[in-house]
Predicted model as a PDB file, atoms N, CA, C, CB and O in Angstrom, pLDDT in the B-factor column:
MODEL        1                                                                  
ATOM      1  N   MET A   1       0.835  -1.177   0.000  1.00 61.00           N  
ATOM      2  CA  MET A   1       0.000   0.000   0.000  1.00 61.00           C  
ATOM      3  C   MET A   1       0.884   1.246   0.000  1.00 61.00           C  
ATOM      4  CB  MET A   1      -0.952  -0.005   1.212  1.00 61.00           C  
ATOM      5  O   MET A   1       1.862   1.303   0.745  1.00 61.00           O  
ATOM      6  N   PRO A   2       0.554   2.254  -0.830  1.00 69.00           N  
ATOM      7  CA  PRO A   2       1.392   3.444  -0.906  1.00 69.00           C  
ATOM      8  C   PRO A   2       1.312   4.268   0.385  1.00 69.00           C  
ATOM      9  CB  PRO A   2       0.979   4.301  -2.104  1.00 69.00           C  
ATOM     10  O   PRO A   2       0.297   4.264   1.082  1.00 69.00           O  
ATOM     11  N   VAL A   3       2.383   4.957   0.676  1.00 82.00           N  
ATOM     12  CA  VAL A   3       2.432   5.847   1.830  1.00 82.00           C  
ATOM     13  C   VAL A   3       1.686   7.129   1.475  1.00 82.00           C  
ATOM     14  CB  VAL A   3       3.909   6.151   2.256  1.00 82.00           C  
ATOM     15  O   VAL A   3       1.825   7.647   0.367  1.00 82.00           O  
ATOM     16  N   HIS A   4       0.898   7.636   2.413  1.00 85.00           N  
ATOM     17  CA  HIS A   4       0.173   8.890   2.200  1.00 85.00           C  
ATOM     18  C   HIS A   4       0.714   9.948   3.150  1.00 85.00           C  
ATOM     19  CB  HIS A   4      -1.356   8.696   2.408  1.00 85.00           C  
ATOM     20  O   HIS A   4       1.072   9.646   4.288  1.00 85.00           O  
ATOM     21  N   VAL A   5       0.772  11.173   2.684  1.00 87.00           N  
ATOM     22  CA  VAL A   5       1.225  12.305   3.470  1.00 87.00           C  
ATOM     23  C   VAL A   5       0.074  13.293   3.547  1.00 87.00           C  
ATOM     24  CB  VAL A   5       2.505  12.961   2.855  1.00 87.00           C  
ATOM     25  O   VAL A   5      -0.531  13.630   2.530  1.00 87.00           O  
ATOM     26  N   SER A   6      -0.224  13.751   4.740  1.00 88.00           N  
ATOM     27  CA  SER A   6      -1.291  14.725   4.930  1.00 88.00           C  
ATOM     28  C   SER A   6      -0.772  16.109   4.578  1.00 88.00           C  
ATOM     29  CB  SER A   6      -1.825  14.690   6.382  1.00 88.00           C  
ATOM     30  O   SER A   6       0.327  16.490   4.981  1.00 88.00           O  
ATOM     31  N   VAL A   7      -1.575  16.867   3.820  1.00 86.00           N  
ATOM     32  CA  VAL A   7      -1.202  18.211   3.411  1.00 86.00           C  
ATOM     33  C   VAL A   7      -2.330  19.161   3.804  1.00 86.00           C  
ATOM     34  CB  VAL A   7      -0.913  18.278   1.875  1.00 86.00           C  
ATOM     35  O   VAL A   7      -3.507  18.887   3.564  1.00 86.00           O  
ATOM     36  N   GLU A   8      -1.951  20.266   4.403  1.00 90.00           N  
ATOM     37  CA  GLU A   8      -2.930  21.294   4.750  1.00 90.00           C  
ATOM     38  C   GLU A   8      -2.709  22.475   3.828  1.00 90.00           C  
ATOM     39  CB  GLU A   8      -2.814  21.720   6.251  1.00 90.00           C  
ATOM     40  O   GLU A   8      -1.572  22.878   3.583  1.00 90.00           O  
ATOM     41  N   ASN A   9      -3.802  23.032   3.316  1.00 88.00           N  
ATOM     42  CA  ASN A   9      -3.686  24.139   2.379  1.00 88.00           C  
ATOM     43  C   ASN A   9      -4.876  25.064   2.544  1.00 88.00           C  
ATOM     44  CB  ASN A   9      -3.588  23.629   0.926  1.00 88.00           C  
ATOM     45  O   ASN A   9      -5.957  24.634   2.946  1.00 88.00           O  
ATOM     46  N   GLN A  10      -4.676  26.325   2.236  1.00 93.00           N  
ATOM     47  CA  GLN A  10      -5.767  27.283   2.218  1.00 93.00           C  
ATOM     48  C   GLN A  10      -6.114  27.561   0.769  1.00 93.00           C  
ATOM     49  CB  GLN A  10      -5.393  28.592   2.973  1.00 93.00           C  
ATOM     50  O   GLN A  10      -5.237  27.809  -0.058  1.00 93.00           O  
ATOM     51  N   LEU A  11      -7.422  27.516   0.467  1.00 91.00           N  
ATOM     52  CA  LEU A  11      -7.901  27.756  -0.888  1.00 91.00           C  
ATOM     53  C   LEU A  11      -8.715  29.038  -0.914  1.00 91.00           C  
ATOM     54  CB  LEU A  11      -8.740  26.564  -1.401  1.00 91.00           C  
ATOM     55  O   LEU A  11      -9.337  29.393   0.087  1.00 91.00           O  
ATOM     56  N   PRO A  12      -8.721  29.735  -2.039  1.00 95.00           N  
ATOM     57  CA  PRO A  12      -9.666  30.838  -2.181  1.00 95.00           C  
ATOM     58  C   PRO A  12     -11.094  30.281  -2.048  1.00 95.00           C  
ATOM     59  CB  PRO A  12      -9.470  31.575  -3.558  1.00 95.00           C  
ATOM     60  O   PRO A  12     -11.384  29.175  -2.506  1.00 95.00           O  
ATOM     61  N   GLU A  13     -11.962  31.056  -1.423  1.00 96.00           N  
ATOM     62  CA  GLU A  13     -13.314  30.574  -1.138  1.00 96.00           C  
ATOM     63  C   GLU A  13     -14.059  30.158  -2.400  1.00 96.00           C  
ATOM     64  CB  GLU A  13     -14.102  31.643  -0.413  1.00 96.00           C  
ATOM     65  O   GLU A  13     -14.772  29.154  -2.383  1.00 96.00           O  
ATOM     66  N   ASP A  14     -13.913  30.902  -3.491  1.00 97.00           N  
ATOM     67  CA  ASP A  14     -14.636  30.546  -4.714  1.00 97.00           C  
ATOM     68  C   ASP A  14     -14.148  29.213  -5.293  1.00 97.00           C  
ATOM     69  CB  ASP A  14     -14.480  31.655  -5.759  1.00 97.00           C  
ATOM     70  O   ASP A  14     -14.942  28.446  -5.838  1.00 97.00           O  
ATOM     71  N   LEU A  15     -12.851  28.940  -5.174  1.00 94.00           N  
ATOM     72  CA  LEU A  15     -12.315  27.667  -5.639  1.00 94.00           C  
ATOM     73  C   LEU A  15     -12.823  26.526  -4.759  1.00 94.00           C  
ATOM     74  CB  LEU A  15     -10.773  27.698  -5.645  1.00 94.00           C  
ATOM     75  O   LEU A  15     -13.159  25.452  -5.258  1.00 94.00           O  
ATOM     76  N   TYR A  16     -12.877  26.761  -3.468  1.00 94.00           N  
ATOM     77  CA  TYR A  16     -13.394  25.771  -2.523  1.00 94.00           C  
ATOM     78  C   TYR A  16     -14.868  25.457  -2.820  1.00 94.00           C  
ATOM     79  CB  TYR A  16     -13.235  26.277  -1.070  1.00 94.00           C  
ATOM     80  O   TYR A  16     -15.269  24.294  -2.814  1.00 94.00           O  
ATOM     81  N   ARG A  17     -15.667  26.494  -3.077  1.00 96.00           N  
ATOM     82  CA  ARG A  17     -17.089  26.271  -3.413  1.00 96.00           C  
ATOM     83  C   ARG A  17     -17.225  25.494  -4.716  1.00 96.00           C  
ATOM     84  CB  ARG A  17     -17.839  27.616  -3.526  1.00 96.00           C  
ATOM     85  O   ARG A  17     -18.066  24.601  -4.820  1.00 96.00           O  
ATOM     86  N   ALA A  18     -16.404  25.827  -5.711  1.00 96.00           N  
ATOM     87  CA  ALA A  18     -16.458  25.115  -6.992  1.00 96.00           C  
ATOM     88  C   ALA A  18     -16.081  23.648  -6.812  1.00 96.00           C  
ATOM     89  CB  ALA A  18     -15.522  25.780  -8.019  1.00 96.00           C  
ATOM     90  O   ALA A  18     -16.675  22.769  -7.436  1.00 96.00           O  
ATOM     91  N   MET A  19     -15.094  23.385  -5.958  1.00 94.00           N  
ATOM     92  CA  MET A  19     -14.697  22.010  -5.686  1.00 94.00           C  
ATOM     93  C   MET A  19     -15.839  21.263  -4.998  1.00 94.00           C  
ATOM     94  CB  MET A  19     -13.421  21.973  -4.816  1.00 94.00           C  
ATOM     95  O   MET A  19     -16.137  20.125  -5.361  1.00 94.00           O  
ATOM     96  N   GLY A  20     -16.476  21.885  -4.015  1.00 95.00           N  
ATOM     97  CA  GLY A  20     -17.605  21.263  -3.328  1.00 95.00           C  
ATOM     98  C   GLY A  20     -18.767  20.984  -4.273  1.00 95.00           C  
ATOM     99  O   GLY A  20     -19.395  19.930  -4.186  1.00 95.00           O  
ATOM    100  N   LEU A  21     -19.056  21.916  -5.172  1.00 97.00           N  
ATOM    101  CA  LEU A  21     -20.130  21.725  -6.151  1.00 97.00           C  
ATOM    102  C   LEU A  21     -19.806  20.568  -7.087  1.00 97.00           C  
ATOM    103  CB  LEU A  21     -20.358  23.013  -6.961  1.00 97.00           C  
ATOM    104  O   LEU A  21     -20.667  19.733  -7.367  1.00 97.00           O  
ATOM    105  N   PHE A  22     -18.563  20.514  -7.573  1.00 95.00           N  
ATOM    106  CA  PHE A  22     -18.155  19.419  -8.451  1.00 95.00           C  
ATOM    107  C   PHE A  22     -18.324  18.079  -7.746  1.00 95.00           C  
ATOM    108  CB  PHE A  22     -16.697  19.602  -8.906  1.00 95.00           C  
ATOM    109  O   PHE A  22     -18.855  17.132  -8.325  1.00 95.00           O  
ATOM    110  N   ILE A  23     -17.877  17.999  -6.505  1.00 95.00           N  
ATOM    111  CA  ILE A  23     -17.956  16.746  -5.758  1.00 95.00           C  
ATOM    112  C   ILE A  23     -19.406  16.357  -5.499  1.00 95.00           C  
ATOM    113  CB  ILE A  23     -17.198  16.864  -4.433  1.00 95.00           C  
ATOM    114  O   ILE A  23     -19.742  15.174  -5.551  1.00 95.00           O  
ATOM    115  N   SER A  24     -20.268  17.325  -5.223  1.00 96.00           N  
ATOM    116  CA  SER A  24     -21.684  17.000  -4.992  1.00 96.00           C  
ATOM    117  C   SER A  24     -22.368  16.506  -6.266  1.00 96.00           C  
ATOM    118  CB  SER A  24     -22.426  18.227  -4.451  1.00 96.00           C  
ATOM    119  O   SER A  24     -23.310  15.716  -6.199  1.00 96.00           O  
ATOM    120  N   GLU A  25     -21.900  16.964  -7.419  1.00 96.00           N  
ATOM    121  CA  GLU A  25     -22.473  16.533  -8.701  1.00 96.00           C  
ATOM    122  C   GLU A  25     -21.831  15.260  -9.233  1.00 96.00           C  
ATOM    123  CB  GLU A  25     -22.327  17.632  -9.728  1.00 96.00           C  
ATOM    124  O   GLU A  25     -22.377  14.630 -10.139  1.00 96.00           O  
ATOM    125  N   HIS A  26     -20.696  14.874  -8.695  1.00 93.00           N  
ATOM    126  CA  HIS A  26     -19.961  13.684  -9.132  1.00 93.00           C  
ATOM    127  C   HIS A  26     -19.592  12.852  -7.903  1.00 93.00           C  
ATOM    128  CB  HIS A  26     -18.679  14.078  -9.942  1.00 93.00           C  
ATOM    129  O   HIS A  26     -18.459  12.924  -7.428  1.00 93.00           O  
ATOM    130  N   PRO A  27     -20.529  12.069  -7.388  1.00 90.00           N  
ATOM    131  CA  PRO A  27     -20.303  11.357  -6.120  1.00 90.00           C  
ATOM    132  C   PRO A  27     -19.164  10.337  -6.160  1.00 90.00           C  
ATOM    133  CB  PRO A  27     -21.561  10.658  -5.715  1.00 90.00           C  
ATOM    134  O   PRO A  27     -18.707   9.890  -5.108  1.00 90.00           O  
ATOM    135  N   GLN A  28     -18.704   9.965  -7.338  1.00 88.00           N  
ATOM    136  CA  GLN A  28     -17.576   9.033  -7.410  1.00 88.00           C  
ATOM    137  C   GLN A  28     -16.257   9.736  -7.070  1.00 88.00           C  
ATOM    138  CB  GLN A  28     -17.493   8.404  -8.814  1.00 88.00           C  
ATOM    139  O   GLN A  28     -15.237   9.073  -6.881  1.00 88.00           O  
ATOM    140  N   TRP A  29     -16.270  11.060  -6.991  1.00 90.00           N  
ATOM    141  CA  TRP A  29     -15.096  11.843  -6.628  1.00 90.00           C  
ATOM    142  C   TRP A  29     -15.203  12.267  -5.172  1.00 90.00           C  
ATOM    143  CB  TRP A  29     -14.945  13.077  -7.548  1.00 90.00           C  
ATOM    144  O   TRP A  29     -16.304  12.426  -4.645  1.00 90.00           O  
ATOM    145  N   ASP A  30     -14.064  12.448  -4.528  1.00 90.00           N  
ATOM    146  CA  ASP A  30     -14.014  13.071  -3.211  1.00 90.00           C  
ATOM    147  C   ASP A  30     -12.881  14.088  -3.233  1.00 90.00           C  
ATOM    148  CB  ASP A  30     -13.810  12.004  -2.071  1.00 90.00           C  
ATOM    149  O   ASP A  30     -12.137  14.179  -4.210  1.00 90.00           O  
ATOM    150  N   GLN A  31     -12.755  14.847  -2.160  1.00 91.00           N  
ATOM    151  CA  GLN A  31     -11.763  15.926  -2.150  1.00 91.00           C  
ATOM    152  C   GLN A  31     -10.346  15.406  -2.306  1.00 91.00           C  
ATOM    153  CB  GLN A  31     -11.870  16.720  -0.868  1.00 91.00           C  
ATOM    154  O   GLN A  31      -9.495  16.094  -2.869  1.00 91.00           O  
ATOM    155  N   TYR A  32     -10.083  14.213  -1.823  1.00 88.00           N  
ATOM    156  CA  TYR A  32      -8.736  13.655  -1.907  1.00 88.00           C  
ATOM    157  C   TYR A  32      -8.400  13.239  -3.334  1.00 88.00           C  
ATOM    158  CB  TYR A  32      -8.598  12.460  -0.966  1.00 88.00           C  
ATOM    159  O   TYR A  32      -7.311  13.521  -3.834  1.00 88.00           O  
ATOM    160  N   ARG A  33      -9.333  12.576  -3.974  1.00 88.00           N  
ATOM    161  CA  ARG A  33      -9.114  12.157  -5.365  1.00 88.00           C  
ATOM    162  C   ARG A  33      -8.962  13.376  -6.273  1.00 88.00           C  
ATOM    163  CB  ARG A  33     -10.282  11.267  -5.858  1.00 88.00           C  
ATOM    164  O   ARG A  33      -8.115  13.392  -7.166  1.00 88.00           O  
ATOM    165  N   LEU A  34      -9.789  14.399  -6.036  1.00 91.00           N  
ATOM    166  CA  LEU A  34      -9.740  15.604  -6.866  1.00 91.00           C  
ATOM    167  C   LEU A  34      -8.386  16.308  -6.737  1.00 91.00           C  
ATOM    168  CB  LEU A  34     -10.876  16.566  -6.476  1.00 91.00           C  
ATOM    169  O   LEU A  34      -7.789  16.688  -7.745  1.00 91.00           O  
ATOM    170  N   VAL A  35      -7.903  16.484  -5.515  1.00 90.00           N  
ATOM    171  CA  VAL A  35      -6.618  17.157  -5.312  1.00 90.00           C  
ATOM    172  C   VAL A  35      -5.476  16.320  -5.882  1.00 90.00           C  
ATOM    173  CB  VAL A  35      -6.380  17.431  -3.813  1.00 90.00           C  
ATOM    174  O   VAL A  35      -4.569  16.860  -6.515  1.00 90.00           O  
ATOM    175  N   GLN A  36      -5.514  15.000  -5.664  1.00 89.00           N  
ATOM    176  CA  GLN A  36      -4.467  14.135  -6.220  1.00 89.00           C  
ATOM    177  C   GLN A  36      -4.445  14.216  -7.741  1.00 89.00           C  
ATOM    178  CB  GLN A  36      -4.677  12.680  -5.774  1.00 89.00           C  
ATOM    179  O   GLN A  36      -3.377  14.306  -8.346  1.00 89.00           O  
ATOM    180  N   ALA A  37      -5.628  14.183  -8.361  1.00 90.00           N  
ATOM    181  CA  ALA A  37      -5.702  14.259  -9.821  1.00 90.00           C  
ATOM    182  C   ALA A  37      -5.201  15.612 -10.322  1.00 90.00           C  
ATOM    183  CB  ALA A  37      -7.144  14.017 -10.298  1.00 90.00           C  
ATOM    184  O   ALA A  37      -4.527  15.685 -11.350  1.00 90.00           O  
ATOM    185  N   ALA A  38      -5.530  16.677  -9.601  1.00 92.00           N  
ATOM    186  CA  ALA A  38      -5.100  18.014 -10.013  1.00 92.00           C  
ATOM    187  C   ALA A  38      -3.576  18.151  -9.934  1.00 92.00           C  
ATOM    188  CB  ALA A  38      -5.773  19.085  -9.136  1.00 92.00           C  
ATOM    189  O   ALA A  38      -2.949  18.675 -10.854  1.00 92.00           O  
ATOM    190  N   ILE A  39      -2.992  17.681  -8.843  1.00 93.00           N  
ATOM    191  CA  ILE A  39      -1.532  17.784  -8.696  1.00 93.00           C  
ATOM    192  C   ILE A  39      -0.821  16.922  -9.730  1.00 93.00           C  
ATOM    193  CB  ILE A  39      -1.099  17.368  -7.278  1.00 93.00           C  
ATOM    194  O   ILE A  39       0.124  17.375 -10.377  1.00 93.00           O  
ATOM    195  N   ALA A  40      -1.271  15.685  -9.888  1.00 93.00           N  
ATOM    196  CA  ALA A  40      -0.637  14.797 -10.873  1.00 93.00           C  
ATOM    197  C   ALA A  40      -0.805  15.354 -12.282  1.00 93.00           C  
ATOM    198  CB  ALA A  40      -1.234  13.374 -10.790  1.00 93.00           C  
ATOM    199  O   ALA A  40       0.128  15.305 -13.083  1.00 93.00           O  
ATOM    200  N   GLY A  41      -1.986  15.880 -12.588  1.00 93.00           N  
ATOM    201  CA  GLY A  41      -2.222  16.467 -13.912  1.00 93.00           C  
ATOM    202  C   GLY A  41      -1.317  17.657 -14.175  1.00 93.00           C  
ATOM    203  O   GLY A  41      -0.751  17.785 -15.261  1.00 93.00           O  
ATOM    204  N   PHE A  42      -1.179  18.529 -13.184  1.00 95.00           N  
ATOM    205  CA  PHE A  42      -0.305  19.684 -13.331  1.00 95.00           C  
ATOM    206  C   PHE A  42       1.141  19.252 -13.570  1.00 95.00           C  
ATOM    207  CB  PHE A  42      -0.393  20.575 -12.092  1.00 95.00           C  
ATOM    208  O   PHE A  42       1.799  19.741 -14.489  1.00 95.00           O  
ATOM    209  N   LEU A  43       1.628  18.334 -12.736  1.00 95.00           N  
ATOM    210  CA  LEU A  43       3.011  17.880 -12.882  1.00 95.00           C  
ATOM    211  C   LEU A  43       3.250  17.220 -14.236  1.00 95.00           C  
ATOM    212  CB  LEU A  43       3.365  16.908 -11.763  1.00 95.00           C  
ATOM    213  O   LEU A  43       4.265  17.469 -14.888  1.00 95.00           O  
ATOM    214  N   PHE A  44       2.309  16.378 -14.652  1.00 93.00           N  
ATOM    215  CA  PHE A  44       2.434  15.694 -15.945  1.00 93.00           C  
ATOM    216  C   PHE A  44       2.448  16.707 -17.090  1.00 93.00           C  
ATOM    217  CB  PHE A  44       1.279  14.685 -16.141  1.00 93.00           C  
ATOM    218  O   PHE A  44       3.264  16.603 -18.005  1.00 93.00           O  
ATOM    219  N   GLN A  45       1.545  17.682 -17.036  1.00 93.00           N  
ATOM    220  CA  GLN A  45       1.472  18.690 -18.099  1.00 93.00           C  
ATOM    221  C   GLN A  45       2.704  19.589 -18.129  1.00 93.00           C  
ATOM    222  CB  GLN A  45       0.226  19.540 -17.926  1.00 93.00           C  
ATOM    223  O   GLN A  45       3.014  20.187 -19.159  1.00 93.00           O  
ATOM    224  N   GLN A  46       3.405  19.686 -17.001  1.00 96.00           N  
ATOM    225  CA  GLN A  46       4.631  20.487 -16.948  1.00 96.00           C  
ATOM    226  C   GLN A  46       5.859  19.683 -17.345  1.00 96.00           C  
ATOM    227  CB  GLN A  46       4.823  21.056 -15.556  1.00 96.00           C  
ATOM    228  O   GLN A  46       6.982  20.181 -17.279  1.00 96.00           O  
ATOM    229  N   GLY A  47       5.641  18.427 -17.761  1.00 95.00           N  
ATOM    230  CA  GLY A  47       6.744  17.637 -18.277  1.00 95.00           C  
ATOM    231  C   GLY A  47       7.322  16.601 -17.335  1.00 95.00           C  
ATOM    232  O   GLY A  47       8.306  15.945 -17.674  1.00 95.00           O  
ATOM    233  N   CYS A  48       6.736  16.438 -16.163  1.00 95.00           N  
ATOM    234  CA  CYS A  48       7.238  15.434 -15.232  1.00 95.00           C  
ATOM    235  C   CYS A  48       6.982  14.037 -15.812  1.00 95.00           C  
ATOM    236  CB  CYS A  48       6.563  15.589 -13.832  1.00 95.00           C  
ATOM    237  O   CYS A  48       5.854  13.707 -16.176  1.00 95.00           O  
ATOM    238  N   LYS A  49       8.016  13.240 -15.892  1.00 92.00           N  
ATOM    239  CA  LYS A  49       7.905  11.899 -16.475  1.00 92.00           C  
ATOM    240  C   LYS A  49       8.122  10.794 -15.441  1.00 92.00           C  
ATOM    241  CB  LYS A  49       8.908  11.741 -17.606  1.00 92.00           C  
ATOM    242  O   LYS A  49       8.274   9.627 -15.804  1.00 92.00           O  
ATOM    243  N   GLU A  50       8.138  11.156 -14.155  1.00 94.00           N  
ATOM    244  CA  GLU A  50       8.300  10.144 -13.113  1.00 94.00           C  
ATOM    245  C   GLU A  50       7.167   9.131 -13.214  1.00 94.00           C  
ATOM    246  CB  GLU A  50       8.330  10.795 -11.703  1.00 94.00           C  
ATOM    247  O   GLU A  50       6.000   9.499 -13.349  1.00 94.00           O  
ATOM    248  N   ARG A  51       7.523   7.863 -13.146  1.00 94.00           N  
ATOM    249  CA  ARG A  51       6.524   6.802 -13.301  1.00 94.00           C  
ATOM    250  C   ARG A  51       5.365   6.949 -12.332  1.00 94.00           C  
ATOM    251  CB  ARG A  51       7.168   5.452 -13.110  1.00 94.00           C  
ATOM    252  O   ARG A  51       4.209   6.779 -12.719  1.00 94.00           O  
ATOM    253  N   SER A  52       5.658   7.262 -11.084  1.00 91.00           N  
ATOM    254  CA  SER A  52       4.601   7.353 -10.081  1.00 91.00           C  
ATOM    255  C   SER A  52       3.643   8.502 -10.399  1.00 91.00           C  
ATOM    256  CB  SER A  52       5.207   7.541  -8.682  1.00 91.00           C  
ATOM    257  O   SER A  52       2.436   8.366 -10.203  1.00 91.00           O  
ATOM    258  N   VAL A  53       4.162   9.623 -10.885  1.00 92.00           N  
ATOM    259  CA  VAL A  53       3.312  10.761 -11.240  1.00 92.00           C  
ATOM    260  C   VAL A  53       2.436  10.397 -12.436  1.00 92.00           C  
ATOM    261  CB  VAL A  53       4.170  12.014 -11.556  1.00 92.00           C  
ATOM    262  O   VAL A  53       1.238  10.679 -12.439  1.00 92.00           O  
ATOM    263  N   VAL A  54       3.028   9.777 -13.441  1.00 91.00           N  
ATOM    264  CA  VAL A  54       2.264   9.364 -14.620  1.00 91.00           C  
ATOM    265  C   VAL A  54       1.183   8.356 -14.222  1.00 91.00           C  
ATOM    266  CB  VAL A  54       3.204   8.756 -15.692  1.00 91.00           C  
ATOM    267  O   VAL A  54       0.065   8.405 -14.736  1.00 91.00           O  
ATOM    268  N   ARG A  55       1.516   7.446 -13.311  1.00 90.00           N  
ATOM    269  CA  ARG A  55       0.537   6.452 -12.855  1.00 90.00           C  
ATOM    270  C   ARG A  55      -0.634   7.141 -12.152  1.00 90.00           C  
ATOM    271  CB  ARG A  55       1.205   5.425 -11.903  1.00 90.00           C  
ATOM    272  O   ARG A  55      -1.790   6.792 -12.394  1.00 90.00           O  
ATOM    273  N   HIS A  56      -0.350   8.106 -11.293  1.00 88.00           N  
ATOM    274  CA  HIS A  56      -1.420   8.841 -10.609  1.00 88.00           C  
ATOM    275  C   HIS A  56      -2.246   9.650 -11.608  1.00 88.00           C  
ATOM    276  CB  HIS A  56      -0.832   9.774  -9.530  1.00 88.00           C  
ATOM    277  O   HIS A  56      -3.470   9.726 -11.497  1.00 88.00           O  
ATOM    278  N   TYR A  57      -1.572  10.247 -12.574  1.00 88.00           N  
ATOM    279  CA  TYR A  57      -2.274  11.033 -13.596  1.00 88.00           C  
ATOM    280  C   TYR A  57      -3.225  10.149 -14.386  1.00 88.00           C  
ATOM    281  CB  TYR A  57      -1.269  11.714 -14.546  1.00 88.00           C  
ATOM    282  O   TYR A  57      -4.404  10.473 -14.527  1.00 88.00           O  
ATOM    283  N   LEU A  58      -2.726   9.045 -14.896  1.00 88.00           N  
ATOM    284  CA  LEU A  58      -3.579   8.142 -15.676  1.00 88.00           C  
ATOM    285  C   LEU A  58      -4.649   7.489 -14.804  1.00 88.00           C  
ATOM    286  CB  LEU A  58      -2.730   7.063 -16.353  1.00 88.00           C  
ATOM    287  O   LEU A  58      -5.776   7.275 -15.250  1.00 88.00           O  
ATOM    288  N   GLY A  59      -4.289   7.173 -13.556  1.00 85.00           N  
ATOM    289  CA  GLY A  59      -5.275   6.601 -12.637  1.00 85.00           C  
ATOM    290  C   GLY A  59      -6.421   7.556 -12.381  1.00 85.00           C  
ATOM    291  O   GLY A  59      -7.569   7.127 -12.266  1.00 85.00           O  
ATOM    292  N   GLY A  60      -6.129   8.845 -12.290  1.00 80.00           N  
ATOM    293  CA  GLY A  60      -7.178   9.842 -12.104  1.00 80.00           C  
ATOM    294  C   GLY A  60      -8.070   9.973 -13.321  1.00 80.00           C  
ATOM    295  O   GLY A  60      -9.266  10.237 -13.195  1.00 80.00           O  
ATOM    296  N   LEU A  61      -7.496   9.790 -14.492  1.00 79.00           N  
ATOM    297  CA  LEU A  61      -8.288   9.879 -15.722  1.00 79.00           C  
ATOM    298  C   LEU A  61      -9.188   8.673 -15.930  1.00 79.00           C  
ATOM    299  CB  LEU A  61      -7.376  10.032 -16.910  1.00 79.00           C  
ATOM    300  O   LEU A  61     -10.314   8.807 -16.410  1.00 79.00           O  
ATOM    301  N   PHE A  62      -8.694   7.497 -15.572  1.00 81.00           N  
ATOM    302  CA  PHE A  62      -9.394   6.276 -15.937  1.00 81.00           C  
ATOM    303  C   PHE A  62      -9.954   5.489 -14.762  1.00 81.00           C  
ATOM    304  CB  PHE A  62      -8.486   5.409 -16.702  1.00 81.00           C  
ATOM    305  O   PHE A  62     -10.301   4.319 -14.923  1.00 81.00           O  
ATOM    306  N   ARG A  63     -10.050   6.091 -13.600  1.00 71.00           N  
ATOM    307  CA  ARG A  63     -10.624   5.403 -12.444  1.00 71.00           C  
ATOM    308  C   ARG A  63     -12.095   5.128 -12.692  1.00 71.00           C  
ATOM    309  CB  ARG A  63     -10.439   6.233 -11.156  1.00 71.00           C  
ATOM    310  O   ARG A  63     -12.820   5.963 -13.233  1.00 71.00           O  
ATOM    311  N   ARG A  64     -12.514   3.956 -12.290  1.00 61.00           N  
ATOM    312  CA  ARG A  64     -13.907   3.563 -12.505  1.00 61.00           C  
ATOM    313  C   ARG A  64     -14.848   4.462 -11.730  1.00 61.00           C  
ATOM    314  CB  ARG A  64     -14.125   2.107 -12.102  1.00 61.00           C  
ATOM    315  O   ARG A  64     -14.525   4.904 -10.628  1.00 61.00           O  
ATOM    316  N   ASN A  65     -16.011   4.733 -12.301  1.00 56.00           N  
ATOM    317  CA  ASN A  65     -16.988   5.619 -11.685  1.00 56.00           C  
ATOM    318  C   ASN A  65     -17.785   4.973 -10.572  1.00 56.00           C  
ATOM    319  CB  ASN A  65     -17.918   6.123 -12.716  1.00 56.00           C  
ATOM    320  O   ASN A  65     -18.481   5.681  -9.844  1.00 56.00           O  
ATOM    321  N   ASP A  66     -17.716   3.659 -10.403  1.00 49.00           N  
ATOM    322  CA  ASP A  66     -18.516   3.013  -9.370  1.00 49.00           C  
ATOM    323  C   ASP A  66     -17.796   2.941  -8.030  1.00 49.00           C  
ATOM    324  CB  ASP A  66     -18.899   1.628  -9.813  1.00 49.00           C  
ATOM    325  O   ASP A  66     -18.294   2.304  -7.102  1.00 49.00           O  
ATOM    326  N   CYS A  67     -16.633   3.580  -7.908  1.00 47.00           N  
ATOM    327  CA  CYS A  67     -15.910   3.602  -6.635  1.00 47.00           C  
ATOM    328  C   CYS A  67     -16.601   4.607  -5.711  1.00 47.00           C  
ATOM    329  CB  CYS A  67     -14.392   3.973  -6.845  1.00 47.00           C  
ATOM    330  O   CYS A  67     -16.818   5.754  -6.101  1.00 47.00           O  
ATOM    331  N   PRO A  68     -16.944   4.196  -4.508  1.00 46.00           N  
ATOM    332  CA  PRO A  68     -17.617   5.134  -3.608  1.00 46.00           C  
ATOM    333  C   PRO A  68     -16.662   6.203  -3.105  1.00 46.00           C  
ATOM    334  CB  PRO A  68     -18.230   4.390  -2.427  1.00 46.00           C  
ATOM    335  O   PRO A  68     -15.463   5.970  -2.956  1.00 46.00           O  
ATOM    336  N   ALA A  69     -17.213   7.370  -2.849  1.00 44.00           N  
ATOM    337  CA  ALA A  69     -16.409   8.453  -2.274  1.00 44.00           C  
ATOM    338  C   ALA A  69     -16.081   8.109  -0.840  1.00 44.00           C  
ATOM    339  CB  ALA A  69     -17.150   9.816  -2.354  1.00 44.00           C  
ATOM    340  O   ALA A  69     -16.928   7.599  -0.106  1.00 44.00           O  
ATOM    341  N   SER A  70     -14.848   8.387  -0.436  1.00 44.00           N  
ATOM    342  CA  SER A  70     -14.441   7.972   0.908  1.00 44.00           C  
ATOM    343  C   SER A  70     -14.969   8.923   1.978  1.00 44.00           C  
ATOM    344  CB  SER A  70     -12.922   7.890   0.994  1.00 44.00           C  
ATOM    345  O   SER A  70     -15.433   8.466   3.023  1.00 44.00           O  
ATOM    346  N   GLN A  71     -14.908  10.234   1.744  1.00 44.00           N  
ATOM    347  CA  GLN A  71     -15.399  11.181   2.722  1.00 44.00           C  
ATOM    348  C   GLN A  71     -15.924  12.403   1.988  1.00 44.00           C  
ATOM    349  CB  GLN A  71     -14.292  11.568   3.735  1.00 44.00           C  
ATOM    350  O   GLN A  71     -15.337  12.833   0.996  1.00 44.00           O  
ATOM    351  N   PRO A  72     -17.024  12.962   2.470  1.00 46.00           N  
ATOM    352  CA  PRO A  72     -17.553  14.166   1.826  1.00 46.00           C  
ATOM    353  C   PRO A  72     -16.715  15.387   2.160  1.00 46.00           C  
ATOM    354  CB  PRO A  72     -19.000  14.402   2.244  1.00 46.00           C  
ATOM    355  O   PRO A  72     -15.997  15.403   3.160  1.00 46.00           O  
ATOM    356  N   LEU A  73     -16.807  16.389   1.335  1.00 46.00           N  
ATOM    357  CA  LEU A  73     -16.137  17.655   1.567  1.00 46.00           C  
ATOM    358  C   LEU A  73     -16.865  18.385   2.687  1.00 46.00           C  
ATOM    359  CB  LEU A  73     -16.092  18.515   0.272  1.00 46.00           C  
ATOM    360  O   LEU A  73     -18.086  18.535   2.639  1.00 46.00           O  
ATOM    361  N   VAL A  74     -16.142  18.831   3.673  1.00 43.00           N  
ATOM    362  CA  VAL A  74     -16.778  19.527   4.816  1.00 43.00           C  
ATOM    363  C   VAL A  74     -16.382  20.979   4.839  1.00 43.00           C  
ATOM    364  CB  VAL A  74     -16.394  18.865   6.152  1.00 43.00           C  
ATOM    365  O   VAL A  74     -16.812  21.723   5.720  1.00 43.00           O  
TER     366      VAL A  74                                                      
ENDMDL                                                                          
END                                                                             
């Protein structure tokens, strides 16, 4: 099982609301999956070729929709 690191961040309120709206409309996503996909996507688009980053990027694109969300955005 991969090691996870907890990250704390402050978001602009409008971005936070947009993230909450997206998650409420797409129950297969949760805040953790969304942030992981965003970071991996950014790194990949900036040219990062590390296998683990590419795996996370592709995993975010092709993850099955029937996976339940682990925790709601609070």
